[in-house]
N, C-alpha and C positions, 0 to 999 in steps of 0.2 A: 192275362186279358186279351180276347181275340177282337179283332174287327168285326163288326157287325154288317154283313153283307146284305142285309135287308134294310138298310136306312134309307128314307126317302127326304127326310127333313131332319136337320141338325139344329139345335137350340143351343147357342153358345155364348158364354161370358167373354169379354175382352182381356180386361187387366189381369195379368199373371196367369191367364189361361192361354191366350193366343199370342199376347205380347207382354213384355215387362211395362210397368207403370210408366207412362209418359215417353215411351220408347217404341220405335216401329217394328212391326213383327219381322222376324227373322226371314230371309229370302227362302231359306228352305221350307218355312211353314206355309208361306205363300205359294210357293211351288206345289206343295201338297194340297193345299186348299184348291188350287186351280184343277189338279187333277180330280178331285172330289167333285167339284162343280161340273166339270166336262163330261162328267159320267152321268149328270141328270139329276144329282142330288142336290137339294136346296139348304141354304144356310141362313138361319135368322141371329144375327148378332144383337145380344141384349145386354147393355151395359150402363152403369152410371155415369161414364163418360160423355162428352159431348159430341154431336153430330159432327163437326169438322176434325176433331181429333180422331174419331173412329175412321173417316175417310182418309186423312193423312197417313194414319199408322197402319191401316189395312186395306179397306176396299178399294182405294185409288191404285194400290199395287196389284190387284188381281186384274187378269185380262178382262177388257172391256165386254168381250162376248160373253163371259161368265157371269158378269154382274147382274143379269136379268133375274138370276136365280138366287139373289142375295135380298134380305131385308135388314134394316138397321132400327132397333128401338134405343134410343139414346136417352140420357138423364133418366135411368132406371125405368122406362117406359112411358115417359111424358108424350113422346111423338114417335109414331112408326113411318119410316120411309122406305121406299122401294127405287128400282131403276128400270129405266126403259130399255128396249132391245139393243139401243146403241152404247148401253153402259153408262149413261147419264142419270143423275139422280133427277127423279121425277120432280115437277113443278111444285107439288103441294104434297104434304104427308097424307097418309090413310087417315089418321086422326091427330088432333093436337089439343090435349087436356089443358095445355098452358093458355092458348088463345080463347078456349071455350069458359075457362074459370075465372081469369084475371083481367081487369080493366087496367088502363095505364096508371091511374092513381094507386092502385093496389100494388102494382109492380115497383113504383117508386118507393112506396111505404116499405116495402120488403127490403129494398136495398138499404134504405136508411136504417132499418132495424138491424141488419147485418152489420154496419158501420158502428152503431151503438155497442153490439157485443164486442167488437174488435177494441173499442176504447175501453169498456168496462173491465175487460180481462187483459188489458195491457198487450195484446197481441201485436206482433210485426208481421205484415204480410208480403208475401213474394208471389210472382207469377207461378204458374206451373211450369215444371222442368223436371228431367230424370232426378231421381233420389239422390245419387251421387254428387250430382252438380248443386243441388240443394244445400248438401251436407258441406261442401266446400265453402258455399257463400253464407250459410247461417250457423255453421258448427253445430253444437249439441244443444243450443238454446231451445228449452220447451215452448217458450212463447212465440218463436219464429214459425209461421205457418205458411202455407202455400193456399191462395185464394183463387178459386175458378168460379166465374160467372157465367153458367152454360145457357142463360136464358131461363128455361124451364126448371132448372135446378142450380142451386148455389152450393158449392163443396168447400169446406175447409179442411185442409190436410195436415193434420196433427204429427209430422213425420218424426218428431223428437219428444212428442208429449203424451204417447198413448201407454207408455209402460215405464212409469217413473218410480224412482226408490222413495222410501218415505222422506228421506232428506231433501230430494228435489221438490216433493210435494209440499213439504213445510216452507221451503224457498219461495213458492210462488203462491202460497196460502190456499191450497185446495185439500190439505190434510185431513178435514172433516167432511168432504164433500165428493171426493174423485176415486172412491175405491172400486176397483173393478178386477175380479178374479185375482185377488192377493197382491195386486199392485196397484198403482194410481194412476188414473187415465184423466187428463185435463178435460177430455171431451164430455165426460159425464157431468161436470158443473155448467160446462158452456151449453150442453143439450138442455138441461134443466132450466137454465134462464131463457134460453130462446123459446123454449115452449111456453113459458110464462109470457115473453114479449108478443109471441105470435097469437097467443089466446087473448090477450088484452086488445091487439090490433083487430082481430077478428079477420085474420088473413087465412085463405084455404092452402096453407103450407103445412107440410109434414116435415118430420125431423127424425133422423135415425143414424145409427153408426153404420158405416159401410167400409168395405174392403178391410185393410188391415189397420189403417190409421185415419180413415177419412170421417167426417161428420157431415151427412148429406141432407140438404133441405130441398126436397123436390116438392112440386105442386101436389097438392093433397090429392088421395085417390089413385094415385098411379104406383105400379109396382111392376116387377118383372112377370108376376103372375097374371096381371090385367093384361100386359101386352101379349102374353103367349095365348091367353084364352080368346083374346080379340082376334088374333090372326087364325088361330085353329077353328073359330067359328065363321069367319068371312069367306063366302065362296069367291067374292070379288077379288080378296087379296090372294088367297090360295091360287086362284087362276093365273095370275101374274107370274108364280112360281111354276106353273105347269102342273099343278096337283089339283086334286079334289079331296073332300072330306074322307070319301069311302078309300082312298089311297093311304090314309093315316089311321085306320080303325086298328091294325095289329100293333101291338105295343112295340114291336120290333122296328116299325117303320119310323119311329122317333128315337132320337138319342140326345142327351143333355151332357155338355162340357162345361164344368166350371172348377172353381178352387175354394169357394167357401159356402159350406152347407150348415155350418154349426148354428143351432138356435140360440147358443148363448152369446157367441161372440160376433154377431152382426152379420151372419152368413146370408146375403141376399140371393145366392144363387139357388137356395132351397125353394125360393117361390117359383122358379121354372118347374120344378120337380112337382110342386103341389098344383100346377095348372094341368096336369095331364094324368092319364091312367098311371096308378101307383106302380104297375110293373114295368113302365118304361124304364130303361137303364140311364142313370144318372152317373158320370164318372167324375170323381173327385181328384184332380190332378194335384192337390195340395197333400202330399203323402202323410204328413204328421198331424192331421186333423184326427179329432177322437170321434170314432162312429157312435159313441154312447150320446154325443151331443147332436146327432142328426134327428130330423122328425121320424117318428116311428111310422112303419108300414110303407116306406118308399124304398124302392130299389136302387139305393145310392152305393156305389162301390168304389173303393180307394184304388186308384192305379197302381198296378203292381210291377210296373218296369223299374228300370234303374234311375231314370230321371224324375224330376218333379216339375210342377208348374208347367210353363209353355215348352220347356224341353221335354217333359213328359209327353205333352201333346204331340210334339214331333215324333217321339218314339211310336206313339200308337198309330199316327198317320202314316208312318213308314211301314206299319205292319200290314197294310192293306194287301189282299190277295191281287196280284197283277191281273189286270182284265185282258 
């Protein structure tokens, strides 16, 4: 797979595409991204992660002069932020579905509901941390999870609970409700119960499987597709990146980087692809994904280098033709 010399705007996932989960991006990747940005190419990071995490792990490490060509959609697109010419985060997001849709009472009720879920399923919560550190602290206990309250999205990370044996499922009493692709997934019964509670409380919150082991609860009506369409249709936002709509009319002017496109296994990166011309190339850096699970009619290509995930992205970035 060759570098696309016609790119003007890159739409990119973060976790396991640019950086490992809850880990900072590799300095080599930051260096290569700085090269891309310095050539006038814009990058729109779209992630289920929170704004501060994305800044700490990725954008704060970029050169300030380059950040003006960067956008961030955090919490799966609940808000879109940009940077000023000095590399500082703008004072306000370009939009915030969270503030538009939820009042203070609803925000408090939502968090009370999450605590109810934790009690009902006997979950033990930990703050977010790198996976290896979590396993050292929690062992293999499927009921131990990481809880991340990101404002517009609350995420439960079932590091040990998404691929259980029948014996493990029976031990935690989900043998009849947690089937997911021939294994047992604790997220399924938690998701079903959360849907019921959210419906009863009449809260504008969605819920879906995310990443490899996450259960995401974002403000309803947001998605990576929504965020991409908003930016591509906004002259005001594109102008901050030095772009116009006509610059992006050719499918080769856009490119999508991700690692989860499967329709079956909670692949939210496919929503970026659904927001653009189907001829736009979407690169899947998770080399073991099954193309049969991809949405039909989209130009999703599995990275053909030696490395996978963020290491695969580094390979691709290094394949650029020197300017």
